[in-house]
C-alpha positions as CSV (number, residue, x, y, z in Angstrom):
1,M,-0.2,-0.1,0.1
2,I,1.5,3.4,-1.0
3,A,1.3,6.5,1.1
4,S,4.0,8.6,0.1
5,E,5.2,12.5,0.2
6,N,4.1,15.5,-1.6
7,P,0.6,15.8,-0.3
8,K,-1.7,18.2,-1.2
9,G,-3.9,18.7,2.0
10,L,-6.1,16.8,4.2
11,A,-9.8,15.7,3.3
12,S,-10.4,18.7,1.2
13,Q,-12.5,17.3,-1.6
14,A,-16.4,17.3,-1.6
15,G,-18.1,15.6,-4.7
16,M,-16.1,12.7,-5.4
17,T,-17.0,9.5,-6.8
18,F,-16.2,5.9,-6.0
19,L,-16.7,3.1,-8.8
20,R,-16.8,-0.5,-7.9
21,H,-15.8,-3.0,-10.7
22,G,-16.9,-6.7,-9.7
23,P,-14.6,-9.8,-10.0
24,G,-13.8,-11.2,-13.1
25,A,-12.4,-8.6,-15.4
26,E,-9.1,-6.8,-15.5
27,A,-8.7,-3.5,-13.6
28,P,-10.3,-0.5,-15.4
29,F,-7.5,0.7,-18.0
30,D,-7.1,4.4,-16.4
31,L,-6.6,2.8,-12.9
32,Q,-3.7,0.4,-14.6
33,R,-2.2,3.7,-15.8
34,L,-2.1,5.1,-12.6
35,R,-0.8,1.8,-11.3
36,Y,2.2,1.9,-13.5
37,Q,2.7,5.8,-13.1
38,I,3.3,5.4,-9.2
39,Y,4.5,1.6,-9.2
40,C,6.9,2.0,-12.0
41,Q,7.7,5.6,-12.6
42,E,7.3,7.3,-9.4
43,E,8.3,4.7,-6.8
44,Q,10.5,2.3,-9.2
45,F,9.4,-0.8,-7.5
46,L,8.5,-2.5,-10.9
47,D,10.1,-2.6,-13.7
48,S,8.7,-0.2,-16.5
49,R,10.2,-2.1,-19.3
50,L,8.0,-5.0,-18.4
51,Y,4.9,-2.7,-19.2
52,P,5.5,-1.5,-22.4
53,H,2.0,-0.2,-23.0
54,S,2.3,1.8,-19.7
55,M,-0.1,-0.1,-17.8
56,E,0.4,-2.1,-14.8
57,S,-1.6,-5.5,-14.2
58,D,-0.9,-9.1,-12.9
59,G,-2.6,-12.3,-12.6
60,F,-4.5,-11.3,-9.4
61,D,-6.4,-8.6,-11.3
62,V,-8.9,-11.1,-12.9
63,H,-9.6,-12.6,-9.2
64,S,-10.3,-9.2,-7.8
65,A,-13.1,-6.5,-7.2
66,H,-11.4,-3.0,-8.1
67,V,-12.3,0.4,-6.6
68,A,-11.5,3.8,-8.4
69,A,-11.9,7.1,-7.1
70,Y,-12.6,10.3,-9.4
71,D,-12.6,13.9,-8.8
72,Q,-15.6,16.4,-9.5
73,S,-14.0,16.7,-12.9
74,G,-13.9,12.8,-13.5
75,K,-10.1,12.4,-13.1
76,L,-8.8,9.2,-11.7
77,I,-7.2,10.2,-8.4
78,G,-6.8,6.9,-6.4
79,G,-8.0,3.2,-6.5
80,L,-7.2,-0.3,-4.8
81,R,-8.3,-3.6,-5.5
82,L,-9.4,-6.6,-3.3
83,V,-8.1,-9.8,-4.2
84,L,-10.3,-12.9,-3.5
85,D,-9.4,-16.3,-3.0
86,S,-8.3,-18.0,-6.2
87,P,-5.8,-21.1,-7.2
88,V,-3.0,-18.4,-7.5
89,G,-3.3,-17.5,-3.7
90,F,-3.0,-13.9,-2.4
91,P,0.0,-11.5,-3.1
92,L,1.2,-11.3,0.3
93,E,2.0,-15.1,0.2
94,Q,4.5,-14.2,-2.5
95,H,6.5,-12.1,-0.1
96,T,6.7,-13.8,3.1
97,K,8.4,-17.1,3.7
98,S,5.5,-18.1,6.0
99,L,2.2,-16.5,7.1
100,A,1.0,-19.0,10.0
101,A,-2.3,-16.7,10.2
102,F,-3.3,-18.1,7.0
103,Q,-3.7,-21.6,7.9
104,T,-6.3,-20.7,10.2
105,L,-8.4,-18.2,8.0
106,P,-11.4,-19.4,6.0
107,R,-9.6,-18.4,2.4
108,R,-12.8,-18.1,0.8
109,K,-14.2,-15.5,3.5
110,T,-10.6,-13.7,3.1
111,A,-9.7,-11.0,0.7
112,E,-6.3,-9.3,0.2
113,I,-6.3,-5.4,0.4
114,S,-3.9,-4.6,-2.5
115,R,-2.9,-1.9,-5.0
116,L,-3.8,0.9,-2.8
117,V,-2.7,3.9,-4.8
118,M,-3.3,8.1,-5.2
119,T,-2.3,10.6,-7.1
120,R,0.7,12.6,-5.8
121,A,-1.8,15.6,-4.9
122,Y,-3.8,13.3,-2.5
123,R,-1.4,11.5,-0.7
124,G,1.0,11.7,2.1
125,C,2.7,9.5,4.7
126,S,1.4,11.7,7.6
127,S,-2.1,11.6,9.1
128,L,-2.2,15.5,8.5
129,H,-1.4,15.1,4.9
130,T,-3.0,12.3,3.7
131,D,-6.5,13.0,2.0
132,T,-8.6,11.0,4.4
133,A,-11.7,11.8,2.2
134,V,-10.4,9.8,-0.6
135,L,-8.9,7.2,1.6
136,L,-12.3,6.7,3.5
137,G,-14.4,6.9,0.3
138,L,-12.0,3.9,-1.2
139,F,-12.4,1.8,2.2
140,K,-16.2,2.4,2.1
141,A,-16.7,1.2,-1.5
142,M,-14.3,-1.8,-0.5
143,Y,-16.4,-2.5,2.5
144,E,-19.7,-2.5,0.3
145,E,-17.9,-5.1,-1.9
146,S,-16.8,-7.0,0.8
147,V,-20.2,-7.4,2.1
148,A,-21.4,-8.4,-1.2
149,Q,-18.9,-11.1,-1.4
150,E,-19.7,-12.3,2.5
151,L,-16.0,-11.8,3.3
152,E,-15.1,-11.8,7.5
153,Y,-11.6,-11.1,7.1
154,W,-9.1,-8.5,5.2
155,V,-5.4,-9.4,5.0
156,A,-2.9,-6.6,3.8
157,G,0.7,-5.1,3.9
158,I,0.3,-2.0,5.5
159,E,2.9,0.8,6.2
160,P,3.2,2.0,9.4
161,C,2.2,5.5,9.0
162,L,-1.0,4.1,7.1
163,W,-1.6,1.5,9.8
164,R,-1.5,4.3,12.7
165,L,-3.9,6.6,10.5
166,L,-6.5,3.7,10.0
167,R,-6.5,2.8,13.8
168,R,-7.5,6.5,14.3
169,F,-10.6,5.7,12.5
170,G,-11.2,2.5,14.0
171,F,-9.8,0.4,11.3
172,Q,-8.2,-2.1,13.5
173,F,-5.6,-4.4,11.6
174,D,-3.4,-6.8,13.9
175,P,0.0,-7.4,12.6
176,I,0.4,-11.0,12.2
177,E,4.2,-11.1,11.0
178,P,7.3,-9.2,11.5
179,A,7.6,-6.3,9.0
180,I,9.0,-7.3,5.5
181,E,9.9,-5.8,2.5
182,Y,7.0,-5.7,0.0
183,Y,7.1,-2.5,-2.2
184,G,8.6,-0.9,0.5
185,E,8.6,-1.8,4.3
186,V,5.0,-3.1,5.3
187,M,3.5,-5.0,8.2
188,P,1.6,-8.2,7.2
189,C,-2.0,-7.4,8.9
190,L,-5.1,-9.3,9.5
191,G,-8.3,-7.2,9.8
192,D,-11.5,-9.0,11.4
193,I,-14.3,-7.3,9.3
194,R,-17.1,-7.6,12.1
195,K,-14.8,-6.4,14.7
196,I,-13.8,-3.3,12.7
197,E,-17.4,-2.5,12.2
198,R,-18.0,-2.4,15.9
199,L,-15.3,-0.4,16.6
200,V,-15.9,2.3,13.8
201,A,-19.4,2.4,15.0
202,E,-18.7,2.8,18.8
203,K,-15.6,4.9,18.8
204,H,-16.5,7.1,15.5
205,P,-20.0,6.9,14.8
206,E,-19.9,9.6,12.3
207,V,-17.6,7.7,10.1
208,F,-19.9,4.6,10.6
209,K,-22.7,6.8,9.2
210,Q,-20.5,7.6,6.0
211,F,-20.3,3.6,5.5
212,H,-24.0,3.3,5.7
213,P,-25.6,6.0,3.4
214,K,-28.9,5.9,1.9
215,A,-27.0,5.7,-1.7
216,K,-24.8,3.0,-2.5
217,S,-22.0,2.8,-4.9
218,V,-22.4,0.9,-8.2
219,T,-20.7,-2.4,-9.0
220,V,-19.8,-2.6,-12.6
221,K,-19.0,-6.0,-13.9
222,G,-17.0,-6.7,-16.7
223,I,-16.9,-3.2,-18.0
224,N,-13.5,-1.1,-18.6
225,R,-14.8,2.4,-18.4
226,S,-15.0,5.4,-16.3
227,P,-18.3,6.5,-15.4
228,F,-18.4,9.6,-13.1
229,E,-21.8,10.2,-12.2
230,L,-23.5,7.2,-10.3
231,T,-21.8,6.5,-7.2
232,H,-22.3,8.0,-3.5
233,Q,-21.2,11.5,-2.6
234,V,-18.7,12.7,0.0
235,G,-20.5,15.5,1.6
236,S,-18.6,18.6,2.9
237,A,-19.9,18.3,6.4
238,Q,-18.6,14.7,6.9
239,V,-15.1,15.9,5.3
240,N,-15.0,18.6,7.7
241,R,-15.5,16.3,10.8
242,T,-13.4,13.6,9.1
243,K,-10.6,16.0,9.4
244,E,-10.8,16.8,13.2
245,I,-10.8,13.2,13.7
246,A,-7.2,12.9,11.7
247,E,-5.8,15.9,13.4
248,R,-6.7,14.9,17.2
249,D,-4.3,12.6,19.0
250,V,-5.2,9.1,20.1
């Protein structure tokens, strides 16, 4: 999960759109291009020569649900994928020698949060610099997809700064292995979705309300396009309240 420098500012955008693409298709082309920009050009985690079309994808994409975030003008500003159980396994398993926790998890009820990316203008490795409206919007759509897939657990490799920020909102991911090198130093973590629901509802009801609005984000299966107008909106009042939470100490 990428949380890098050169931030724009915290939770400053209202009217964003978050689109879910169901499993069974490649990641949207614009999201592949953003992943290439970040993983190959900016961070240089991947060899750009392996992607002659300037779009990053791998064998996990077709086994994943994808979420894309767009600003008011329809420009892609972020995304992530939720890798579901399949014969190819989870990406995290390819970067660790052993994950004992995986042996006890119901794999069909588990998914890995992967390829979390934001454009430079919206990301930063600090709770005061990450645009939490984008982050929470992506997680909301991811949560909705998890409910639709009847998932119970999330696994992820999380940077320490992002891990601390997520905990401030009640997203408790428990480290299950020592830190590893996985596109930067990350902690392999496990999140119990039902436990996270309770923590967010109890400690941050204003955030919980954002995850249960009247409008739902839209799932598009097998369509490589970028409609901008159909999913939920992040209201300015909620954005301001989100900023207050991220700025205060825990």
